N, C-alpha and C positions, 0 to 999 in steps of 0.2 A: 568393426566399428564400437568404438570406447563409449561405455555408456555413460553419461551426464546425470545428476542427481539435481531437480529442481526441489525446491523447497518452498511449500507454501508461505507463504507474506501474513495471510490473515484467515481462520476459519470464521466462517460467519455463521450465523442463527437464526431465530427466529419467537414470536411474542411472547411466549410462555416468561418469558424474563418481564413482562406487563405490571405482574406483580407487584413486582422490586419496583421499577420506576414508579408506579401509582403511589407507593411508602415515601418516596423519595422525595416526588414531587410536593408531598404536602412539608417538608422540610426547604426545600428550593426556593417555595414561592413567596417566602422572607427575604432570600439571601438573593438582592441584586446587586450589577454593579453598576455598568447605564442601565437605566433602564428597561426591564425584559418589557413591559408594554407595549402591544404593537401598532405601530405605523399602518393601518389600513391599508393608505395606498399604498406603500410597498412591499407591505407583508414582513417590515424589518422592525425590530426595537427601535425606539425613538431613538433619534439622535445619529442611527445607524450609519447610513449614508455619508453623514457628514464625517466620519471619524474611520471608517474603514482606508484597505490599501487605495482602493480605485476609485474614492471621492463619488462626485454625482457625474454622470457620465454624459446626461444629455446631448451636449453640445461637440464631445470628442471623438477626432477620427476614429480611432481606436476601441470600442466598448465591451470592458472585458465579461460584465453583468449580464449574460444572457442565457444561461442555464434555467429550464425548469425541471420542476422536481421528478418528474417523470423520465425525463432527458439522463438526469442525474442517475436515475434508481437504474436503468439499461446501463448504463457508462459503468456503473462498481459493481452490477453483475458480471459483465465482461471481464473488466482486470482481472477479480479477484480467482474467478470460472478460468482460468489460463496453465500455465506447463506446472506449477505445483502441484495440481489436485493427480498428475499421473502418476504421484508416490504413495497415493493412500492407498491401494491396493496391498501394497507390499506393506505398508502401516498393519492393517487389519491381518495378514498373516502373522505376523509378530504377535500382536495383542488378543488378535481374536475376533469374529466379525461381529458377535454383539458388544462387548464392551469398546470395543473401538468407534461404531456405533454410535455408542452415550457419549462417548469422547466428545465426538464431532457436536455432537449436538447442543452438548454443556457449552460450551467453546464457543459454537453461535450463539447461543442466547448469555454468556457473560458479554460476547461482542457486542451484543445489541446495546448491553445495559451502558460500558465505556463508551460507545458510540455516542449513546445521549448523554454522557458525561462531557463528551469534547463538542458536542453540536452546543451546550449548554453554557460554555465557555468562553466559545467562540461567538456567539450573542451577547456577551458579557463584554467582550474584550473586539470591538470589530476591527483593533488596529491589527489584529493575530491574521498574518496571511500565511506562516507555516510556523514549522515545528521550532524553529530559529526564534520567532517574535517570544512565542509563546516560554519558550524558554530565558528570554530576557524576561518578561513579566518576573518567573518563576525565583529568578536568579541573576540578577543582571546581566552584565555582558560575557560571563563567563558561560552562565546557559546558554544565553544567546548562539554562543560558537558555538557549545558544543552538542546542539539539539538542533544545529544547522549545521556540522561539519558531516553528524551521522543519517542525516538524510539525502547530503549529496551522496555520501559514500555506499548508502542502502542504495539508492536509485541508478547511480551507474554498473554498481555490480548486479542489480536485479537485470538491465540493461542488458548487461552481457549474459544472464544467464537464457535470457528469450533468444538473444544470438546463439547459443549453445543449443536450445530447446530447435532453432531455426536451422542449424547446422544437422541434428541429426534429422529430423522432418527430410532434409531434400537430401543427405546420404541413402535414406530409405528408400525415396522415389525415386531416385536414379540409378538404385544398385551401388550405391559409394565409388563410383564410375571416375569421379574426382578428388582431389588433395581433397582432407574436411575445412583446411583453412580458407581454401577455395570457396566452398560452401559457405563458412563463415562468412567471407569479405561480399558472399553475392548478396545472402541476407540483409547485412548489417546498411546497405546500399538504399531501398525501402524505408528500412527503417529509419533513419538518418532523413530523409526526405519526408515522411508521415510525422515528425516530430517538430516540422520545420511551422505550422503557424501558430502563430502567438497567444492566440486565445483559446480555449477548450472547447468550444461549441465548431469553430472551424476543423480542430483536433481529432473531434469525432471521437471523445474518451477523455480519463478522466486522471488525477494526480492524486497526490498526499491529501488527507482529510480535510484539512483547515485550505490548501491550495482550493481544494474542487467548490468547498460551502462560499470561497470568497467568490466565488464564478456565479454564483445563483442570482437569477433576478428577485427572487421570495427569499430569501436564509428559512424564517422560519417554516416553511416547506422542510428544514433539510430531513428530519424526523420520520417524513413519511417515506422519503426514499431509502431512507434505512433500514424500515421497517419488510418494505417490498427488497430488499436488498438481502436481508436474513432470511425470508421464509423462501426465496427463492433459492441463494447460493446454499443454503442447507441442504435445503431437498433434493439438490443435485447434486452435491455432494456425495450422502448418502446412496442416494441411489446409483451413481458410475461406481462408488466404492466398492456399494455390496455385490452389484450386480458384476464387477470385472474380478473379484475375487471369488466368487461361488462359480463365472463359467473357466475362470485359469488356472484355481486353484493356489495352493498354499506356497507353489514357488514360481508365483509371477515376481516380474522385477521392476525394476524400476529405474526408467518412465513403463508405464504398464503398457504399452504399446508397442514395444519391441518382444511381449510375448505372446500377440498376436501372430497366426500366420499370415505369411510375406505380402499376399492381395489385399487382407484383409487392415494389415499394419499399414500399408498406401493409402489406403481409405482414409484410417483415421487420421495421418497425417496430413494429408493432405484438404482435411475436413480444417485441421485445428491451424493450419500457418497463417492465416488473416489474423487469427485472434495474438499468435506468437510475436507476429511484426505488429500490431496496433499496443500489444503491452510492451514492447521493447520502446516503441514509440514513445511511450507514457510516461516511462522512467525517465529515458530522457530528456525529455519535455521537464518534467519535474525537477530534476535539477537545475538547467538551464533556466527555468522560471525563478526558484531563488534568488539565484542569484543576478535576476537581469532586476528584476523588483528590490536587493538587495541598494543595488546602483542607480536605479533610478527612479526610485521613490519619490513622489511627488515632484517630478521632476517631467518636462513638458515630451522628451524622450517615451513616457512610457504611455501615453495616447496620443501622439502625432507619428506619423509616417518621414521620419527623420534617418537622414544617412546615417548616422552615429548609432540610433535605435537601432537599426536594423543591424546595420555591421557589429554590433557587441550580440544581439540575438544571433544571428547567425552563427558567431564566432564560438558561443557558447553552445548552441548546437552542436555542429562539429567537433568541438572541443569534448562534449562528454560522450557522444558517441565512437571518436577515437577511443578513449581512456578505456569503453567495454570493450569495444572490437581489441584491443594490444591484451588486454587482461584476460581476456574469455580465450587466446590464441597461444600467449606467451605465458600462462600460467598453471602447471598439469593439475596442481589442486583447486584450480579457481571454483570449479563445483563445489569444492569446501565450506571455501573460503562463502560464499552467498551464504552457507550457513550457520558461519561463523558471523558473519554482517547480521542476517535475519532474527539472531539470537541476541547481538549487542542490541541491534537499534530499534526492529520492530517490535520484538515481545515487548519493550516501553511503549513505543506509537502506537500499537494495540490495544493492551491493556493495561498494563500498570503506571504509566504518569498522568491517565484519565483521575484517576481518584489525588494526584497531586493536586491538578485542577481544583478539585471538588473544596479539597482541604483548602488548599489558598484561598481561593474569593471569601470561603465561610472565615478565615481567620483573619482577615483583611475587614470584610464589610460587616459581623454582625457580632464581635466581640472576642476574638481568641477564644481562648479555653472554653468560656462560656458560650458560645455560638457549639462547639462540638459537642460538650454536656446537652444543649437542648437539642439538637438534631442528631441523635444519637449512634441513630439506625443509618443514616446516611455517613456519619464519620467511621463507624463499624468497617461498614464495608466497602471505603473508598481507602482503609489501610489493607484490608484484606486486596482489594485493589492490587498497590502495591507489592506487596508481599506475592503475588501471584506473579505478579511481573516480572519480579526478581525470581522469583523460582525457575519459569520458564526460559528466565534466560542465563542464568546458571546452567540448567537441565541442557538444552540446547546445545552451549556452551560443551561441555561436558563429554558428550554424544560427539559432537562433529569432531572433534578433536580427536578422541578416541580412534572415530572413522579414518581422518588423516593419520592417524600411528600405525594402524590396521594395514591402510593400502600400502604405504613405503615398505612395511614389513612383508608383505604378500608379493611384490615388484608390480603391482598395478599400477602406479605413476609413471606416464609416459615419459618424453622429453620436451621442454618448450618448444612450441613451433612446429611441432610433430604432425603427419598426416594421418597419421594413424591413429 
């Protein structure tokens, strides 16, 4: 069986970064776009529900803003603790146990800080539903199309990555008695069906950051979910990576479950299958939701059970899952392409671009360079965030492209639509 490598899209951390956030709040308290004064009744900034993409939903047939922060926290944990973590033990084998754990924790702290920046930007700009909307604020139509395109590409590729993870799991459980393409197709069917509900509470999963917050009942509680996510996920990442590395040794493979004895490998994959399934559904839902909102924003098809609305939604879900399926089985280096997509887009969405959001708001709302000088701490951290995102992007691209070259040189790349 050919091993496919899953790359984590986000490594999450915990609350020591609260020190930086506390300092930053002293700067941000003065920096508001719509007012961040809370609307106690709805636990959102004043005017938030009048300008966000879904508006006031009291009389609507389909209501999107239904998620509570505990549910959001659970869903975020479930999304990031997916097949990407299976590559962490092999990463520790390269960099060492202690340096690897330190890096995981540091990136988690960094992710918590950037999550806070993203939440603040969303609360200031309720009309932002996805990265495309945020890109429009930063750079006009070009920014919107570039960031929206990146979101869709990454979401489709990530769906394909989950299909490959499901393919491997089904192959292990059945001792590879069928062609691998059939396993992928079998796994693709429930993935498509699970992605079909139009609201995230019914989907039982989450989406890209802005899309998730857009469907919260109380957007001001988003940071509670972020803290819960970082503490839980980083702890799990560290324990899983360290224990697996210690017990399987420096020769641990990626995904790490393939290094286990067969009976334990089967047990591990059986437990992981629901996670692979739901994560794949999430990503295809995300890609479809972005386009659906683009088509029907402020339209009755968004909130009513119309033939056009449901017809377009079903078409988009099928399209995104079909694209992921064809890429997964038809492109021999697709696992590496996931790494390239993560480097190009996820590195910015998770880390780098959050700094640009703060720099934009402070520039526009509080006096350009004078605001940056006055809020020097946040200005410096935001620029460092941009630099960090650029470094992760370039370094990730370099490593992944080198892996592709090495794979072709060693003859590891199979034929398209291969059963092996």
